[in-house]
C-alpha positions in Angstrom: -106.0 -5.3 -10.2 -109.0 -3.0 -9.8 -110.0 -2.3 -6.2 -113.5 -2.2 -4.8 -115.2 0.6 -2.9 -113.3 -0.4 0.2 -110.0 0.5 -1.4 -111.3 4.0 -2.3 -112.5 4.9 1.2 -110.2 6.3 3.8 -109.5 4.6 7.1 -112.4 4.8 9.6 -115.3 4.1 7.3 -117.7 1.2 7.8 -119.9 -0.2 5.0 -123.2 -1.8 6.0 -126.9 -1.8 5.3 -129.6 0.2 7.0 -131.1 -3.1 8.2 -127.8 -4.0 9.8 -127.7 -0.7 11.7 -131.3 -1.2 12.8 -130.6 -4.7 13.9 -127.5 -3.6 15.9 -129.5 -0.9 17.6 -132.4 -3.2 18.4 -130.2 -5.9 20.0 -128.5 -3.4 22.2 -131.6 -2.4 24.1 -134.0 -5.3 24.8 -136.7 -4.5 27.3 -138.3 -7.6 28.6 -141.9 -7.8 29.8 -142.4 -9.4 33.1 -144.4 -12.6 32.4 -143.5 -15.0 35.2 -145.9 -17.9 35.5 -144.2 -20.4 37.8 -140.8 -21.4 39.3 -138.8 -20.3 36.3 -139.8 -16.7 37.1 -137.5 -16.9 40.2 -134.6 -17.7 37.9 -135.7 -14.8 35.6 -135.7 -12.5 38.6 -132.2 -13.7 39.5 -131.1 -12.8 36.0 -131.8 -9.1 36.8 -130.1 -9.2 40.2 -126.6 -8.0 41.0 -124.9 -11.4 40.7 -125.8 -11.9 37.0 -126.3 -8.2 36.2 -128.3 -8.1 33.0 -127.7 -4.3 33.0 -124.3 -5.0 31.4 -126.1 -5.8 28.1 -128.9 -3.2 28.3 -131.5 -5.6 29.6 -132.1 -4.4 33.1 -135.4 -2.6 32.4 -138.1 -5.2 33.1 -141.3 -3.6 32.0 -144.7 -4.2 33.7 -146.5 -2.6 30.7 -146.5 -4.5 27.4 -146.6 -1.3 25.5 -143.0 -0.5 26.7 -141.5 -3.9 26.1 -140.2 -5.6 23.1 -139.3 -9.0 24.5 -141.6 -11.5 26.3 -139.9 -14.1 28.4 -142.5 -16.9 29.0 -141.1 -18.4 32.3 -143.2 -21.3 33.5 -146.2 -23.4 32.5 -148.9 -21.9 30.4 -152.4 -23.0 31.5 -155.6 -22.9 29.4 -156.8 -19.9 31.4 -153.5 -18.0 31.1 -153.1 -18.5 27.3 -155.6 -15.7 26.2 -153.9 -13.3 28.7 -150.5 -14.2 27.3 -151.8 -13.6 23.7 -153.3 -10.2 24.7 -150.0 -9.1 26.3 -148.1 -10.2 23.2 -150.6 -8.3 20.9 -150.2 -5.2 23.0 -146.4 -5.2 22.6 -145.2 -2.9 19.8 -143.3 -4.2 16.8 -140.6 -5.4 16.6 -141.1 -8.0 19.4 -139.5 -11.3 20.3 -140.3 -14.2 22.6 -138.1 -16.5 24.7 -139.7 -19.7 26.1 -137.9 -20.3 29.4 -137.9 -23.7 30.8 -139.3 -27.1 29.9 -142.9 -26.1 30.7 -142.9 -23.0 28.5 -141.2 -24.9 25.7 -143.1 -28.2 25.6 -145.5 -28.4 28.6 -142.8 -30.1 30.8 -144.0 -32.8 33.1 -147.6 -31.5 33.0 -149.2 -33.7 30.3 -152.9 -33.0 31.0 -155.8 -31.0 29.8 -155.1 -27.9 31.9 -151.6 -27.1 30.6 -150.8 -26.0 27.0 -148.0 -28.1 25.6 -145.7 -25.2 24.8 -146.0 -21.5 24.5 -145.5 -21.7 20.7 -149.2 -22.8 20.5 -150.2 -19.3 21.6 -147.4 -16.9 20.4 -144.5 -17.4 18.0 -141.3 -18.3 19.9 -137.9 -17.2 18.8 -135.6 -18.9 21.3 -136.3 -22.1 23.4 -134.4 -22.3 26.7 -134.4 -25.9 28.1 -134.1 -26.8 31.8 -136.2 -27.3 34.9 -135.6 -24.6 35.9 -133.0 -23.1 33.7 -130.2 -21.2 35.4 -129.9 -17.4 34.9 -126.6 -17.9 33.0 -128.6 -20.0 30.6 -131.0 -17.1 30.1 -128.0 -14.9 29.4 -126.9 -17.3 26.7 -130.4 -17.3 25.3 -130.3 -13.5 25.2 -127.1 -13.6 23.2 -128.6 -16.1 20.7 -131.6 -13.9 20.3 -129.4 -10.9 19.7 -127.6 -12.8 16.9 -131.1 -13.5 15.4 -132.1 -9.9 15.7 -129.0 -8.7 13.8 -129.1 -11.3 11.1 -132.7 -11.9 10.3 -134.9 -8.9 11.0 -136.0 -6.7 8.2 -136.3 -2.9 8.2 -138.0 -0.4 5.9 -141.3 -0.4 4.2 -141.8 -4.2 4.0 -141.1 -4.7 7.7 -144.7 -5.1 9.0 -145.7 -7.4 6.1 -142.8 -9.7 6.8 -143.5 -9.8 10.5 -147.1 -10.6 9.9 -146.1 -13.4 7.5 -143.6 -14.8 10.0 -146.1 -14.8 12.8 -148.8 -16.5 10.7 -146.3 -19.2 9.6 -145.2 -19.8 13.2 -148.7 -20.1 14.5 -149.9 -22.4 11.7 -146.9 -24.7 12.0 -147.7 -28.3 13.1 -147.3 -29.1 16.8 -144.0 -30.6 17.7 -145.7 -32.8 20.3 -149.3 -34.0 20.4 -151.1 -33.7 23.7 -152.2 -37.1 24.9 -154.1 -37.0 28.2 -157.2 -38.1 30.0 -159.6 -36.6 27.5 -158.6 -38.6 24.4 
């Protein structure tokens, strides 16, 4: 029986792709941008505290500048006035960038079904992971981080076509139909 390349290599060699190596490196050093909008931000701050210790996974560096961050955690309700600011912060982040919608308000508008609150952060920026709860606990954010890490390793391209693929994914996410129609006083 003819063996494959694995049979010819000596012990200690690993076969993978360049995209796999890039994905592993990216998931090992996520730097979140501080974008706390409401009560979920307190739970996000607890995520970085000593009790939950996000430093164990290379996520302790919360950045105040979007140019140094690659992860936006939308924690809280997004108002009509805050949506352009959130989009500007997202656009200033370098590629590759990811988004977690933390809490019911950031995911779907929560209990605020009125004209002032956007019914989900995915109407403004493409969201990679939705984290339910009101407010979600820091250990739920840890779980969301690990789910995002799996997505980063498995689905992110590298190489010359990287920017084109990201632009296509972002355009598809922003043009997707709304999961919930806003019904309020104005209709």
